[in-house]
Every structure is written in structure tokens, then in C-alpha cells.
N, C-alpha and C positions, 0 to 999 in steps of 0.2 A: 097577659100572664105568660104567654108563650115567649114573648120578647124578653121578659125578665128572666125566665128560666134559661134562655139561651145565654144571656149575659152572666148569670150565675155560673153556668157551666164553663164559660170561658175563664172566669176568675178562679174557679176551683179545678183547673185541669191538671195540676201537678201535686199529687198527694205526697206528704212527708212520709218517708219510710225509714226504718231503723237501719243504721249501718250494719253491714255484714262483711267484715274484713277477713280475708283468708290469708294464710301464711305466704302464698306466692303472689299476692296482689302487688302491683307496682304503684308508685306514687300517683300516676295519672288516673288510675282506676279509682283511687281514693278521692282525688279532686273531682272526678266525674260524679261520684256519689254526693259530694258536698254541694255541687251545683244544683242537684235535685232536692236533696234532703238536709243539707247543712243548715244550721240555725244561725241567725244573727251575723256575726262578722265572718264566719267560715264561708258563707255563701259569697260574700264580697271577695274573699281571698281566692276562691275558685274562679270567680268571674274575672278577677284580675289576671290570673294565670292564662285564661283563655284569650283575653284581650292582648296580652303580651305575645302570646304565641302567634296570633293573627298579625300583629304589628310587625314582628320580626320576619315573618314569612312574606310580607307584602313588599315585593321588590320595588314598587313605585313609592314607597314610604320613606321619608327622611326621618331617621330615628334619633331623638334626643334622649340623653340620660343625665339626670341631675341628682346630686347627693350631697349630704353634709359631711364636714370633715371628720367628725367623731368616728364614723364608720371605719376609717383607715387605721384607727388604733386597735381594732378588733380583728378577729379571724374573718370577718365579712370582707376585709380587704381582698382576700383571695377570690371571692365571688365576683367582686367588681372587676378585678384584674382579668378573670377568665371570661367575663362578658365582653370586655374590651378586646381580649385576645381572639375571641371567636366572632368578632365584628358584629355584635348584637346592637351596636349603636353607631351613629355617624358623627355625632358631636356630643361633647360633654360640657356641662356647666356645673361648676362646683365652687367650693370656698378655699381660701388660703390654707386653712387647717388640713384639708385633704392633701395638699402638697407637702406640708410640714411632716405629717405622719407617714406618708408614702416614702419620702426621702429618708427619714429617720430609721424606719423599719427595713429599708433596703440595706442599711449598713450595720444596724444593731438591733437589740431586742427590747420589747416591752414585756410586762409580766402580769400575771393574774393577781388581783387584789380583792378588796371587799368594799362595799359601799359604806361600811361603818367603821373604817379604820381611823385611827387618831391622826388627824392632819397636822397637828403640831409636831408630833413625833416624825412624821414623814418629811416635814420641812427641815427638821434638824438633820435628817439623813440624806438631804438633797434628792428627794424622790417626789415627783409630781403625781397627783391622783386624778385620773379622768374617769369618773364613775367608779367602776371596780377594776380599772386597768391602771397599772403602775408604770410610770414613765421616769426612769432615772434621768436626772438633769443632764448628765454627761452624754446621754444617748439622744438628747433632743436639741436644746439651744446651741451649745458649742459645736455640735456635729453639723447642724444645719448651717451655722455661720461659716464654717470651714468650706463645706461643699458648695454653697450658693455663691460665696465670694469668688471661688475659683471659676464657677460657671459664668458669672457676670464679667470677670476679668477676661476670660477667653472670648466671650461674645464681643467685648469691647475691642480686643486685639484684632478681631475679624472685621472691624469697621462698623459694627452695629451701634447706632446712636439713638434711634427712636424705634422702640419695639412694642409690640402688642403683648398681652398676657399669653396668647396662644403660641407666640414665638418663644417666650421665656419657658413655658411648660414643655414645649417640644424640645428645646435645647437641654433642659434638665433631664427629660426622659431619655435622651440619647446617651446620658452618662450613667444611667442606673441599670440594675440587673433585671432578669426576667421575673422576679417576684413583684415588680412594680407595675401598677396600672399606667403610670406615665411612660414607662418603657414601651408597653404595648400600644399605647396611643401614638407614640412617636413612630413605631414600626409600621402601624396600620394607617398612618396619616389621618388620624382622628383628632381634630382640634380640641384642645382643652382650654376653655375660657373661664376666667376667674374675675368676675365683675368687682369683687371686694378684695383685690389682690393685696392691699396694704394691711388687711386685718389678720395678721399672723406673722410667724417667724420669717417666712420667705419674703413677704412684703417689707418687713423691717430691714432685712438685709439689702433689699433693693434700695431703700432709702439711705442706709449707711453708705452704700457704694456711690450713690449720687452725691454725697457730701464731698467726695474726692474727685468726682467726675461730673461736673455740672452740665456737661453737654450730653449726658446719658439720660434719656427720658423714657417713661412708660406711657405709651399713647393708647389709652383705653378706647378711643374712638376707632382705632383700627379693628378692635374686637367687634364693635358695633357694625362696621362695614362688612366684616366676615360673616356675622350673623345675618345681615341683610341679604347677602348673596345666597347663603344657605336657605333661608326662608323663602325668598322669592323664586328660587329655582325648584323648590319642592312641589311635586305633583300632589302628594299627600304628606302629612306629618303626624308623628306620634311621639309620646314622651313617657318614660318611666321615671317618676319623680320620687326619690327616696329621702324623706324628710323635707321640711319647709324652708322658710327664710329666703335669702336672696337667690339661692340657686333655683328654687322652685319658681319664684316670681319672675326671674329673668327668662326662664324657659317659656312661661305663659305669655309674658309681655311681648316677646318677639314673635310668637306665633299668632298674635292677634292681627299682625299686618298681612297675613295671608288668609285671614278669615277664621283662624282657630285651628286647634289640633283635631285630627280625625280619630286618634286613639289617645287615651290618657289613663294612666294608672298611677295612683298616689298613695304612698304609705306614710302615715302620721300617727303620733301619739297625742297631738294637740286637740283641745276641744274647740268647737266652732262658736260657742256662745260668747267668747270675748272679742269677736270681730277680727281676730288676727289672721294674717295671711296663712300662717302655718296651720291654723285650725280650719281654714275655709275648705269646704268640700270642693272637689273638682267641678261639680255641677254648678257651683256659684260662678265659676269662670265663664260659663255659657252666657251669662248676662252681660259680660264685658266683651264678648266676642273673642275670647282667648281659647275657647273650646267650641267646636261647632255644635249646633243644636242636635245633629244626628250622630254625633261621635259615640263610639264605644268607649265608655268611661266609667271609672269606679274609684272610690276612695276606700282604702283599707285601713282601719284603725288597729294598729298593733306596733310592736317594737321591731324595728327593721332587722336587727341582727338575729332575732328569733325566726322571722319569716323568710328571709332571703335564702337560706339553705334549701328550704322546701320548694320555694318558687323556682330557683335555678335547677334543682333536681328534676322538677316537672318539665322545664323547658328543654333540657338536654335529653331527657328520656324520650320526649316527643320526636327528637331528631333522629333517634336510633331506628 
């Protein structure tokens, strides 16, 4: 009975207490309360902030950040940009859409819309809808075509014939302004790797350029060699994965070759019961050797553009 009482005491060591938020409380004090007394997903969110803080502060940790392209169409682009500007990551893995929207918004505007707008009417007005974000056609496809064709032509004139995606993204970043995450990745020498480079407007422009320059090639195996060097040189590794798909999987895939991630925070809205990679909890990756069994890891179920401002606010507040 004494042994059982001891085990019960260990299980019941952290009582749930009501929040008591005062006018002058900062965001980290709230997250601290969530760690102890938050219910359901809020506790995962607070745990995620703590893991990210430890990962960023770990000087021996190589930090990956992966995210989906849709984020760049929203104000969350500014948070990603600032994380890159403040060197909160060492390597980025993302999708072609992230490049598309980052370039487009460096030169022109997107607009607030609504999920329930008449898409036929928008088509007639040459306006694309991305959820509740409105993208005027002239601010997207034609603009990206003009800018990317010039970048590729300039690279070609410099003698480049076989290039990786991180070389393409670095060159693009050198041409953009400070509003761009690609600009800051270029400035801070953070490689941006796009394993699905052809799945978007930038990738299509690379293909169009190739039609007139058959000796110009994208060598995706250069990207893999870059990732190999990064992973095998890492003493420890961690990842902040925002959304699923290829960017999340490529991050996990390469870290299995060093025994798995030591820190992992994943934000998703996808359910796990359909067996999808996007829905898979980070814990599932332990069975594949992509996350270590002893890793600090958490999956946060929530919509990224809602959560990112609070996560970033907590991270920078902790630095002050």
C-alpha cells in the first residue's frame, strides 16, 4: 500500500490551478501558467515554446526550420523573416510556394478577403483567392516571371550551368529587399533548400528558361550533399516544423542519418487517423529513428498563423 501511495503521489504532483492574469503580466508568465495548469492543446503550446527556447539557446545544436508556402501569403511572413534575421535557424527547408509569395510580396501587395467569396466573380476580375487572402493575378504570375527570368539570365551570364536549389534561392534573396525572408537567409548565409522546386511559379520559370538554355540544369543532388554535410557535422540537431508535407518530411528524413532530432516542435492542423505524414505526431518519428527516443518533442495542433505571433513574442521576450 505504501508503494502504491508513493506512485499515486508522483502522478498527482501537479495540481491544476485557475489562471490569474494581471494587467502587467507578460506573455512568458502566461505560458508558464499554461505549462502547469493549461488544458489540452494549451499545454502542448507552452511546452513547444520551452523546447524552442532551449533549442535556440543550445549553441551546439544545428537548427532546422521548415514551413509551408501558404504562410508567406499572410502576415506570418514577417515572423518567419524575423526569425531568419535573428538567426534562430541554421538551415531552411520549404516549398516552392514560399519562394513565390515571398518574391511577389517583396514587390507588390496581397489583400484581405474572405473564405466565402464568389470565386467565379474573382476569376472574372483576375484575382486569385488563397483561403481568405486575395492575390491579384498581376501581382503574382507575371511579376514572378519577370523577376525570375532576370535572375536566371544573370546567373547564366555569370557562367552558372548546374545549380542547386539553395544556390537559386540565395541568388534570388540577393535581389530582394529587407521585407523578404530570402533576403535575410542570403545575408546570414542560411541555406534555403526546396526539394519540390518545380511545384510552383518559380519552378515553372526555371523550366521555361531551360527551354531556351538546354545546358542549364537544376541539380537537386547538390542539395542532398549540402544536407548531408550539415547533418553529419551537427553535434545536436533540432527542428521547428510549421505545417507538414514535403518540407516536414525532408527535415525528418535527413536527421535520421545522425540518429534523429534532439529537439522537435511541430505545428499542424492535420489529423493522425488517416495515416498521413502531415497528421503524424512527432512521436511517431521516433519509431523511424528520425527523432531520438530522449528528444524534447511536442506536436501542437493549431493553425500556424494564429499561434506564431504568440510563440515568437515569447521567444524574443525571453531574450530581453
